[in-house]
N, CA, C and O of each residue as an XYZ file, in Angstrom:
756
protein
N     111.344    322.420     97.850
C     111.452    323.525     98.764
C     110.097    323.813     99.379
O     109.070    323.595     98.735
N     110.072    324.292    100.594
C     108.795    324.622    101.228
C     108.011    325.644    100.416
O     108.575    326.600     99.883
N     106.727    325.433    100.331
C     105.846    326.404     99.687
C     104.526    326.427    100.445
O     104.173    325.470    101.134
N     103.814    327.515    100.308
C     102.564    327.702    101.027
C     101.491    326.767    100.479
O     101.326    326.646     99.265
N     100.766    326.111    101.377
C      99.626    325.289    100.986
C      98.428    326.222    100.894
O      98.124    326.953    101.837
N      97.755    326.193     99.759
C      96.658    327.115     99.508
C      95.322    326.468     99.879
O      94.937    325.439     99.323
N      94.627    327.094    100.830
C      93.286    326.674    101.217
C      92.285    327.715    100.726
O      92.664    328.811    100.313
N      91.018    327.363    100.775
C      89.962    328.305    100.453
C      90.092    329.525    101.360
O      90.425    329.391    102.537
N      89.833    330.697    100.825
C      89.970    331.925    101.605
C      89.110    331.860    102.867
O      87.953    331.442    102.826
N      89.691    332.278    103.976
C      88.991    332.292    105.251
C      89.187    331.043    106.098
O      88.838    331.044    107.279
N      89.737    329.979    105.526
C      89.973    328.747    106.275
C      91.179    328.943    107.186
O      92.242    329.381    106.745
N      90.997    328.612    108.467
C      92.077    328.693    109.448
C      92.360    327.283    109.932
O      91.468    326.607    110.445
N      93.607    326.834    109.770
C      93.991    325.466    110.133
C      94.340    325.395    111.622
O      95.108    326.208    112.137
N      93.753    324.399    112.301
C      93.974    324.213    113.735
C      94.918    323.049    114.034
O      95.606    323.067    115.054
N      94.965    322.031    113.158
C      95.792    320.857    113.407
C      96.205    320.229    112.089
O      95.465    320.287    111.108
N      97.398    319.622    112.066
C      97.917    318.919    110.881
C      98.339    317.510    111.273
O      98.693    317.250    112.423
N      98.297    316.616    110.308
C      98.858    315.281    110.473
C      99.418    314.851    109.126
O      98.770    315.000    108.091
N     100.628    314.317    109.157
C     101.308    313.914    107.938
C     101.570    312.422    107.992
O     102.191    311.924    108.931
N     101.092    311.709    106.979
C     101.328    310.276    106.881
C     102.480    309.989    105.953
O     103.345    310.833    105.722
N     102.475    308.794    105.433
C     103.543    308.361    104.551
C     103.619    309.271    103.331
O     104.687    309.805    103.032
N     102.506    309.459    102.620
C     102.477    310.347    101.461
C     101.254    311.254    101.444
O     101.086    312.038    100.510
N     100.404    311.163    102.448
C      99.186    311.960    102.497
C      99.262    312.960    103.634
O      99.916    312.715    104.647
N      98.592    314.086    103.461
C      98.531    315.106    104.495
C      97.075    315.392    104.823
O      96.195    315.315    103.966
N      96.845    315.726    106.097
C      95.504    316.059    106.563
C      95.588    317.293    107.440
O      96.577    317.509    108.140
N      94.547    318.093    107.395
C      94.452    319.269    108.246
C      93.020    319.379    108.744
O      92.077    319.003    108.048
N      92.868    319.901    109.959
C      91.545    320.217    110.498
C      91.482    321.729    110.631
O      92.389    322.352    111.182
N      90.398    322.316    110.119
C      90.258    323.757    110.277
C      89.506    324.056    111.583
O      89.087    323.135    112.284
N      89.342    325.307    111.898
C      88.729    325.703    113.171
C      87.253    325.366    113.256
O      86.665    325.477    114.332
N      86.626    324.953    112.143
C      85.225    324.522    112.185
C      85.102    323.014    112.388
O      83.993    322.500    112.530
N      86.246    322.290    112.404
C      86.235    320.838    112.539
C      86.181    320.105    111.223
O      86.033    318.883    111.208
N      86.296    320.813    110.119
C      86.316    320.191    108.793
C      87.717    319.660    108.506
O      88.710    320.338    108.771
N      87.792    318.444    107.963
C      89.078    317.820    107.632
C      89.351    318.025    106.144
O      88.467    317.873    105.301
N      90.603    318.374    105.849
C      91.080    318.576    104.491
C      92.154    317.532    104.196
O      92.897    317.136    105.095
N      92.243    317.081    102.935
C      93.175    316.030    102.548
C      93.846    316.399    101.238
O      93.221    316.987    100.355
N      95.144    316.046    101.112
C      95.864    316.216     99.846
C      97.091    315.320     99.834
O      97.456    314.734    100.853
N      97.729    315.220     98.662
C      98.915    314.380     98.503
C      98.548    312.993     98.044
O      97.399    312.718     97.700
N      99.535    312.123     98.043
C      99.288    310.723     97.760
C      99.412    310.298     96.319
O      99.919    309.209     96.049
N      98.969    311.113     95.383
C      99.012    310.715     93.992
C      98.103    309.538     93.710
O      97.330    309.124     94.574
N      98.189    308.997     92.502
C      97.321    307.887     92.105
C      97.397    306.713     93.066
O      96.365    306.179     93.473
N      98.599    306.304     93.431
C      98.768    305.124     94.289
C      98.189    305.349     95.676
O      97.734    304.397     96.310
N      98.194    306.581     96.161
C      97.704    306.860     97.506
C      96.314    307.429     97.550
O      95.876    307.887     98.605
N      95.592    307.418     96.429
C      94.274    308.047     96.387
C      93.335    307.460     97.422
O      92.598    308.198     98.076
N      93.350    306.137     97.583
C      92.442    305.511     98.542
C      92.755    305.968     99.969
O      91.858    305.999    100.811
N      93.981    306.313    100.247
C      94.348    306.747    101.597
C      93.935    308.180    101.890
O      93.956    308.601    103.047
N      93.560    308.940    100.863
C      93.135    310.320    101.077
C      91.733    310.390    101.649
O      91.387    311.374    102.302
N      90.910    309.362    101.418
C      89.563    309.348    101.958
C      88.585    310.230    101.211
O      87.524    310.563    101.738
N      88.929    310.613     99.988
C      88.028    311.420     99.176
C      88.018    310.875     97.765
O      88.914    310.136     97.358
N      86.996    311.250     97.033
C      86.956    310.926     95.613
C      87.539    312.115     94.867
O      87.360    313.253     95.302
N      88.213    311.891     93.786
C      88.766    312.990     93.015
C      90.219    312.752     92.676
O      90.884    311.912     93.283
N      90.710    313.502     91.695
C      92.036    313.230     91.178
C      93.004    314.399     91.336
O      94.135    314.313     90.857
N      92.601    315.480     91.986
C      93.516    316.596     92.211
C      94.241    316.345     93.524
O      93.684    316.573     94.598
N      95.477    315.877     93.442
C      96.214    315.487     94.628
C      96.971    316.637     95.274
O      97.306    316.570     96.457
N      97.243    317.688     94.515
C      98.087    318.772     94.994
C      97.324    319.837     95.775
O      97.936    320.637     96.482
N      96.007    319.859     95.659
C      95.202    320.885     96.306
C      94.393    320.284     97.449
O      93.751    319.252     97.251
N      94.398    320.885     98.635
C      93.575    320.373     99.727
C      92.100    320.331     99.347
O      91.565    321.284     98.780
N      91.452    319.213     99.666
C      90.023    319.040     99.388
C      89.310    318.653    100.678
O      89.862    317.924    101.502
N      88.089    319.140    100.852
C      87.296    318.804    102.028
C      86.939    317.323    102.003
O      86.612    316.769    100.954
N      87.005    316.695    103.165
C      86.574    315.314    103.306
C      85.105    315.344    103.733
O      84.791    315.481    104.915
N      84.223    315.214    102.759
C      82.799    315.394    102.999
C      82.127    314.195    103.662
O      80.985    314.307    104.108
N      82.800    313.064    103.737
C      82.197    311.865    104.343
C      82.433    311.786    105.853
O      82.028    310.815    106.492
N      83.090    312.806    106.428
C      83.298    312.878    107.872
C      82.317    313.876    108.472
O      81.918    314.826    107.799
N      81.918    313.674    109.738
C      81.078    314.693    110.372
C      81.884    315.980    110.574
O      83.110    315.973    110.468
N      81.202    317.061    110.860
C      81.875    318.356    111.002
C      82.449    318.583    112.399
O      83.003    319.648    112.668
N      82.327    317.608    113.284
C      82.800    317.789    114.659
C      84.081    317.009    114.948
O      84.234    316.457    116.037
N      84.997    316.957    113.987
C      86.249    316.225    114.154
C      87.213    317.052    115.001
O      87.429    318.236    114.744
N      87.790    316.405    116.020
C      88.737    317.118    116.887
C      90.177    316.672    116.701
O      91.094    317.361    117.148
N      90.398    315.527    116.049
C      91.759    315.041    115.812
C      91.770    314.172    114.566
O      90.828    313.415    114.329
N      92.822    314.271    113.773
C      93.032    313.396    112.628
C      94.456    312.879    112.718
O      95.378    313.630    113.038
N      94.636    311.584    112.434
C      95.948    310.953    112.541
C      96.187    310.139    111.277
O      95.363    309.311    110.890
N      97.331    310.387    110.640
C      97.680    309.696    109.400
C      98.647    308.561    109.697
O      99.674    308.763    110.345
N      98.314    307.363    109.220
C      99.220    306.229    109.312
C      99.947    306.047    107.990
O      99.979    306.953    107.157
N     100.530    304.868    107.806
C     101.234    304.641    106.546
C     100.243    304.342    105.424
O     100.360    304.921    104.344
N      99.295    303.477    105.642
C      98.269    303.178    104.640
C      96.876    303.122    105.260
O      95.976    302.483    104.716
N      96.701    303.779    106.380
C      95.396    303.877    107.021
C      95.403    305.131    107.880
O      96.457    305.611    108.299
N      94.195    305.656    108.138
C      94.067    306.930    108.830
C      92.857    306.913    109.746
O      91.925    306.133    109.554
N      92.887    307.794    110.754
C      91.777    307.915    111.691
C      91.394    309.369    111.877
O      92.219    310.275    111.758
N      90.121    309.564    112.173
C      89.625    310.846    112.666
C      88.856    310.539    113.941
O      88.186    309.511    114.041
N      88.954    311.429    114.907
C      88.264    311.292    116.185
C      87.259    312.417    116.287
O      87.628    313.588    116.204
N      85.971    312.075    116.469
C      84.966    313.133    116.576
C      84.803    313.578    118.028
O      85.340    312.951    118.941
N      84.072    314.644    118.229
C      83.935    315.234    119.567
C      83.105    314.372    120.504
O      83.027    314.664    121.697
N      82.480    313.311    119.987
C      81.713    312.382    120.825
C      82.529    311.161    121.224
O      81.994    310.236    121.835
N      83.833    311.146    120.884
C      84.698    310.040    121.253
C      84.613    308.841    120.333
O      84.981    307.735    120.728
N      84.134    309.037    119.107
C      84.013    307.952    118.134
C      85.128    308.032    117.105
O      85.547    309.117    116.704
N      85.604    306.859    116.683
C      86.658    306.775    115.674
C      86.071    306.571    114.285
O      85.098    305.841    114.101
N      86.686    307.231    113.316
C      86.384    307.064    111.908
C      87.678    306.611    111.239
O      88.749    307.110    111.583
N      87.603    305.679    110.292
C      88.815    305.171    109.657
C      88.654    304.998    108.171
O      87.542    304.853    107.662
N      89.807    305.015    107.457
C      89.822    304.790    106.020
C      91.247    304.469    105.580
O      92.210    304.783    106.279
N      91.366    303.839    104.414
C      92.677    303.550    103.841
C      92.762    302.175    103.223
O      91.800    301.406    103.225
N      93.958    301.878    102.682
C      94.179    300.603    101.993
C      94.310    299.427    102.940
O      94.022    298.295    102.554
N      94.729    299.663    104.151
C      94.994    298.574    105.088
C      93.875    298.442    106.116
O      94.032    298.836    107.271
N      92.739    297.883    105.685
C      91.601    297.708    106.584
C      91.921    296.866    107.803
O      91.321    297.063    108.860
N      92.862    295.922    107.680
C      93.265    295.124    108.838
C      93.888    295.971    109.916
O      93.706    295.696    111.102
N      94.630    297.010    109.524
C      95.239    297.891    110.505
C      94.227    298.832    111.139
O      94.503    299.431    112.179
N      93.053    298.968    110.521
C      91.968    299.753    111.101
C      91.180    298.940    112.116
O      90.282    299.472    112.769
N      91.501    297.662    112.258
C      90.736    296.792    113.138
C      89.539    296.185    112.441
O      88.600    295.727    113.092
N      89.568    296.179    111.120
C      88.476    295.614    110.323
C      88.947    294.334    109.655
O      90.135    294.165    109.383
N      88.021    293.449    109.397
C      88.371    292.223    108.683
C      88.578    291.062    109.627
O      88.343    291.146    110.833
N      89.026    289.977    109.028
C      89.276    288.750    109.772
C      90.623    288.215    109.327
O      91.337    288.884    108.580
N      90.982    287.021    109.773
C      92.298    286.479    109.457
C      92.547    286.295    107.962
O      93.702    286.210    107.545
N      91.511    286.233    107.158
C      91.718    286.034    105.726
C      91.047    287.115    104.878
O      90.939    286.958    103.662
N      90.599    288.195    105.489
C      89.913    289.243    104.749
C      90.314    290.607    105.291
O      89.996    290.948    106.430
N      91.010    291.380    104.478
C      91.475    292.703    104.886
C      90.970    293.723    103.886
O      91.649    294.022    102.904
N      89.787    294.259    104.125
C      89.175    295.128    103.128
C      89.859    296.488    103.010
O      90.411    297.008    103.980
N      89.810    297.052    101.808
C      90.186    298.449    101.641
C      88.981    299.289    102.049
O      87.834    298.890    101.848
N      89.253    300.440    102.615
C      88.187    301.330    103.069
C      88.454    302.694    102.430
O      89.114    303.540    103.033
N      87.945    302.912    101.213
C      88.315    304.114    100.476
C      87.751    305.413    101.043
O      88.346    306.473    100.851
N      86.626    305.353    101.731
C      86.023    306.560    102.297
C      85.862    306.392    103.800
O      85.708    305.268    104.277
N      85.895    307.481    104.555
C      85.768    307.385    106.018
C      84.531    306.620    106.444
O      83.432    306.830    105.929
N      84.743    305.721    107.404
C      83.684    304.879    107.945
C      83.760    304.935    109.460
O      84.847    304.841    110.029
N      82.604    305.089    110.128
C      82.617    305.060    111.594
C      82.936    303.645    112.034
O      82.263    302.694    111.636
N      83.974    303.508    112.864
C      84.418    302.196    113.335
C      83.613    301.813    114.565
O      83.365    302.638    115.445
N      83.213    300.559    114.612
C      82.374    300.089    115.707
C      83.162    299.127    116.581
O      83.241    297.933    116.292
N      83.749    299.662    117.660
C      84.463    298.855    118.633
C      83.727    299.003    119.968
O      83.823    300.054    120.602
N      82.995    297.973    120.406
C      82.184    298.108    121.619
C      82.935    298.659    122.837
O      82.352    299.392    123.635
N      84.207    298.320    122.988
C      84.962    298.808    124.146
C      85.407    300.261    123.998
O      85.824    300.879    124.978
N      85.326    300.808    122.800
C      85.821    302.164    122.558
C      84.752    303.163    122.139
O      84.952    304.369    122.289
N      83.623    302.694    121.617
C      82.609    303.597    121.082
C      82.263    304.697    122.075
O      81.864    304.419    123.206
N      82.418    305.940    121.649
C      82.070    307.087    122.471
C      83.005    307.360    123.627
O      82.706    308.205    124.472
N      84.148    306.657    123.689
C      85.026    306.783    124.850
C      86.468    307.147    124.508
O      87.303    307.221    125.409
N      86.781    307.372    123.251
C      88.165    307.641    122.847
C      88.507    309.111    123.093
O      87.764    310.013    122.708
N      89.644    309.322    123.739
C      90.146    310.674    124.022
C      91.257    311.070    123.048
O      91.395    312.239    122.686
N      92.045    310.078    122.633
C      93.191    310.368    121.771
C      93.527    309.119    120.966
O      93.305    307.998    121.423
N      94.066    309.319    119.759
C      94.446    308.214    118.893
C      95.880    308.437    118.414
O      96.288    309.573    118.176
N      96.643    307.351    118.273
C      98.019    307.431    117.781
C      98.275    306.218    116.894
O      97.733    305.138    117.127
N      99.113    306.411    115.869
C      99.473    305.304    114.994
C     100.977    305.278    114.803
O     101.660    306.295    114.921
N     101.473    304.086    114.505
C     102.867    303.918    114.105
C     102.836    303.327    112.699
O     101.796    303.327    112.041
N     103.955    302.834    112.253
C     103.986    302.226    110.926
C     103.121    300.968    110.862
O     102.586    300.637    109.803
N     102.981    300.266    111.989
C     102.308    298.972    111.971
C     101.107    298.825    112.895
O     100.311    297.905    112.710
N     100.952    299.694    113.874
C      99.896    299.487    114.857
C      99.178    300.788    115.188
O      99.629    301.879    114.841
N      98.043    300.639    115.873
C      97.225    301.774    116.285
C      96.960    301.666    117.782
O      96.875    300.568    118.334
N      96.830    302.822    118.430
C      96.521    302.867    119.857
C      95.509    303.964    120.143
O      95.570    305.047    119.560
N      94.585    303.677    121.039
C      93.573    304.645    121.441
C      93.584    304.775    122.956
O      93.628    303.779    123.677
N      93.542    306.007    123.425
C      93.427    306.284    124.860
C      91.951    306.497    125.155
O      91.300    307.361    124.569
N      91.434    305.682    126.084
C      90.025    305.763    126.449
C      89.840    306.766    127.581
O      90.800    307.081    128.285
N      88.644    307.265    127.764
C      88.351    308.291    128.762
C      88.605    307.860    130.204
O      88.626    308.711    131.093
N      88.795    306.581    130.462
C      89.100    306.103    131.816
C      90.599    305.890    132.034
O      90.999    305.335    133.058
N      91.439    306.328    131.077
C      92.886    306.212    131.208
C      93.460    304.887    130.757
O      94.651    304.639    130.946
N      92.639    304.021    130.160
C      93.166    302.761    129.646
C      93.619    302.960    128.197
O      93.005    303.702    127.430
N      94.705    302.277    127.849
C      95.254    302.331    126.498
C      94.912    301.030    125.790
O      95.101    299.946    126.342
N      94.416    301.139    124.581
C      94.007    300.004    123.776
C      94.830    299.985    122.502
O      95.114    301.042    121.939
N      95.226    298.786    122.027
C      96.042    298.675    120.827
C      95.564    297.575    119.911
O      94.876    296.647    120.338
N      95.938    297.686    118.627
C      95.637    296.667    117.627
C      96.521    296.906    116.409
O      97.152    297.955    116.282
N      96.558    295.924    115.521
C      97.358    296.024    114.302
C      98.427    294.951    114.228
O      98.341    293.937    114.921
N      99.442    295.168    113.387
C     100.532    294.200    113.243
C     101.332    294.133    114.530
O     101.617    295.153    115.159
N     101.691    292.905    114.914
C     102.323    292.711    116.214
C     103.489    291.730    116.184
O     103.742    291.091    117.206
N     104.222    291.566    115.069
C     105.296    290.578    115.062
C     106.433    290.924    116.019
O     107.112    290.025    116.516
N     106.650    292.195    116.283
C     107.729    292.611    117.185
C     107.188    293.243    118.459
O     107.883    294.014    119.121
N     105.957    292.917    118.799
C     105.358    293.417    120.036
C     104.846    294.836    119.964
O     104.689    295.483    121.000
N     104.577    295.347    118.758
C     104.180    296.745    118.568
C     102.891    297.119    119.291
O     102.745    298.255    119.743
N     101.957    296.181    119.406
C     100.671    296.483    120.035
C     100.841    296.705    121.532
O     100.146    297.537    122.115
N     101.751    295.974    122.159
C     101.977    296.134    123.589
C     101.160    295.199    124.454
O     101.004    295.439    125.651
N     100.637    294.134    123.865
C      99.828    293.187    124.624
C     100.651    292.039    125.212
O     100.087    291.052    125.684
N     101.973    292.161    125.184
C     102.837    291.145    125.767
C     103.147    289.981    124.855
O     103.802    289.028    125.275
N     102.694    290.037    123.624
C     102.948    288.960    122.669
C     103.791    289.479    121.512
O     103.720    290.652    121.148
N     104.577    288.597    120.953
C     105.331    288.913    119.743
C     105.791    287.616    119.101
O     105.721    286.554    119.719
N     106.249    287.697    117.892
C     106.767    286.516    117.201
C     108.117    286.151    117.808
O     108.922    287.035    118.102
N     108.370    284.872    117.997
C     109.635    284.402    118.548
C     110.677    284.386    117.436
O     110.778    283.422    116.677
N     111.451    285.469    117.348
C     112.429    285.596    116.270
C     113.555    284.565    116.371
O     114.231    284.296    115.378
N     113.764    283.987    117.550
C     114.814    282.971    117.689
C     114.469    281.706    116.911
O     115.345    280.889    116.628
N     113.194    281.544    116.565
C     112.764    280.375    115.804
C     112.563    280.697    114.332
O     112.077    279.860    113.571
N     112.932    281.898    113.930
C     112.790    282.313    112.537
C     114.128    282.203    111.824
O     115.152    282.606    112.377
N     114.143    281.669    110.616
C     115.396    281.654    109.852
C     115.748    283.071    109.415
O     114.875    283.918    109.230
N     117.041    283.306    109.256
C     117.483    284.610    108.784
C     117.273    284.686    107.281
O     117.548    283.675    106.635
N     116.828    285.739    106.657
C     116.408    286.970    107.335
C     115.056    286.770    108.000
O     114.210    286.035    107.492
N     114.855    287.426    109.141
C     113.600    287.303    109.871
C     112.455    287.736    108.972
O     112.488    288.819    108.389
N     111.455    286.896    108.865
C     110.355    287.206    107.955
C     109.068    286.571    108.441
O     109.077    285.585    109.177
N     108.003    287.136    108.029
C     106.683    286.570    108.224
C     105.881    286.953    106.997
O     106.306    287.801    106.212
N     104.734    286.338    106.828
C     103.941    286.540    105.630
C     103.057    287.767    105.800
O     102.004    287.703    106.434
N     103.500    288.891    105.225
C     102.723    290.133    105.316
C     101.376    289.980    104.629
O     100.395    290.593    105.050
N     101.313    289.170    103.578
C     100.050    289.004    102.863
C      99.006    288.281    103.712
O      97.805    288.479    103.527
N      99.460    287.456    104.628
C      98.526    286.761    105.521
C      98.374    287.483    106.852
O      97.638    287.029    107.727
N      99.063    288.597    107.004
C      98.992    289.391    108.232
C      99.257    288.540    109.470
O      98.499    288.570    110.440
N     100.344    287.785    109.415
C     100.703    286.986    110.581
C     100.923    287.901    111.781
O     101.433    289.013    111.647
N     100.541    287.424    112.924
C     100.673    288.140    114.182
C      99.874    289.441    114.213
O     100.323    290.425    114.800
N      98.710    289.458    113.596
C      97.824    290.621    113.659
C      96.973    290.532    114.915
O      96.458    289.465    115.249
N      96.827    291.644    115.605
C      95.829    291.774    116.656
C      94.646    292.439    115.958
O      94.680    293.630    115.647
N      93.608    291.655    115.719
C      92.532    292.073    114.826
C      91.622    293.156    115.384
O      91.126    293.993    114.631
N      91.400    293.152    116.679
C      90.485    294.111    117.306
C      91.195    294.749    118.489
O      92.143    294.170    119.018
N      90.756    295.938    118.920
C      91.407    296.602    120.055
C      91.419    295.736    121.314
O      90.411    295.134    121.684
N      92.593    295.689    121.965
C      92.752    295.006    123.244
C      93.385    295.987    124.233
O      94.201    296.826    123.851
N      93.005    295.873    125.484
C      93.562    296.769    126.498
C      95.009    296.382    126.783
O      95.309    295.208    127.001
N      95.913    297.375    126.781
C      97.327    297.082    126.997
C      97.915    297.805    128.211
O      98.940    297.361    128.729
N      97.320    298.884    128.681
C      97.839    299.617    129.847
C      96.707    300.292    130.603
O      95.636    300.553    130.055
N      96.975    300.574    131.897
C      96.079    301.374    132.730
C      96.767    302.681    133.087
O      97.977    302.824    132.914
N      95.989    303.632    133.584
C      96.516    304.893    134.127
C      97.415    305.651    133.157
O      98.504    306.093    133.524
N      96.959    305.795    131.940
C      97.697    306.544    130.915
C      97.068    307.943    130.805
O      95.847    308.078    130.723
N      97.918    308.978    130.804
C      97.415    310.349    130.705
C      97.440    310.869    129.271
O      96.580    311.655    128.875
N      98.439    310.423    128.485
C      98.567    310.908    127.103
C      99.326    309.868    126.295
O     100.219    309.192    126.806
N      98.955    309.751    125.029
C      99.637    308.799    124.155
C     100.209    309.544    122.964
O     100.829    308.933    122.094
């Protein structure tokens, strides 16, 4: 049943984002709070500690966060300078790693994407992919792309796959490893 989430006295929440099992909130000072997940989801919370039921400050993020977005096993924060911060179990979905290396990112890390650094206006995630709206109205995507989720015009040819349709999730087949531009003239994502 619904119950009140208890924050430190005086904290006013400005934005919420709910992932698969983790929750995030930004207060009016730009501080991000995290809770939920339990033992299995601890790495996705982006904090150290074992109290999953109580919101905790994410101290590894700057204080100027304007948006937080929760994915299934990865998360983003967007700072007021247009920079992305990421963390979670699925480093490949954060745009980190290579075809054979998908690191876990237990604490928030500033992501370095030359085409996006300092230019991100908005971030969105789905179960498999991530998208960022840049300040010039271009939309950029990355992540798992077997069914065309990224939007770059590519996908796995399911007509050549035996039933049941499958690909090797452990090898991250059809991953778009780094952000690629997928649309122009986008106002909101």
